[in-house]
N, C-alpha and C positions, 0 to 999 in steps of 0.2 A: 224250554225247548229249542231257544236257541240254542243254547250248549251243546244240543245232542246234534242239532243237524252240525251244528260246525263240527261236531270229533269227529263225523261219517262224512262229510265232504277233505275232511286233510287227514285224512286215512287214504280214501277213495284217488283220491290226490298225490299223496305218499308223502307225505308235509311233515307228518311225525320227522322225526331225528332221528337219526341211524348213526349207528359205529362199528367202523369195521377194523379189527387189530388183524395185522400182520407181525406174529410174532411179539417182540418187544420191539423191535424197532420202526411202527410205521402208528399211526391213526389215522383214519379216514373220516369226519365228522360232515353224514350231511344235515342239511339244512343246520345250517346254526347259525342265527342272528348278528350278534359281531361278536371281540373278539375284546373282553373285556380286563386281561394282562395278560406280560409275554416279556416272558427273557425268556433263561438258555434254563433254570429248571423247572419257572410255573407257564405251562399255558389255563387261562381260566377264557369258557366261554358261556354266550350265554344264547341258550338255544328255546324253544317255545315253551315247555314246557318247564324245564330243568337248567340247570348249570352248571355245564363236566369241566369238572380239574380236574390237567394229564402231571407232573407233577416226574418227573427225570433231572435227566440227565445233558446236556449240549443239543436242546428241543430246536427243533428252527422249522418255523411255517410255509407251505408251501401251498398256489392256488386258493389263496382266498375269492375271489374274484366268483369262481366254477356254480357259487352258491352253496358249497360246501368249506373243507381244508382235510389240511394232508399235512398232517404232525412226523415229527422226523426224528429222530434222538432215541437215548435210548429208555426207554417208558421204566418205571416203576410203580408208577398209580395213579388210576380211574378215578375220582368218585365228579358219582352222580348226586347232587341234589335237587331235590323238586322243588319248584317254584307257588 
């Protein structure tokens, strides 16, 4: 019962992970918890129910303090792995 309640609360308060892709040059990730790995070819993020791996060239991260993250560069692949 607690799992159903927390899932409904997460949905009601918009706490799920959101991904917004602008072309292949910018990705905005909402509600990520932690940056696991960050290099110019891979950015790996720990989110609530998944891990997000972003592959590309010249990747840079911005605005982590806002509860989300902006990744800019030439994005070639995005992988979503369930936890």
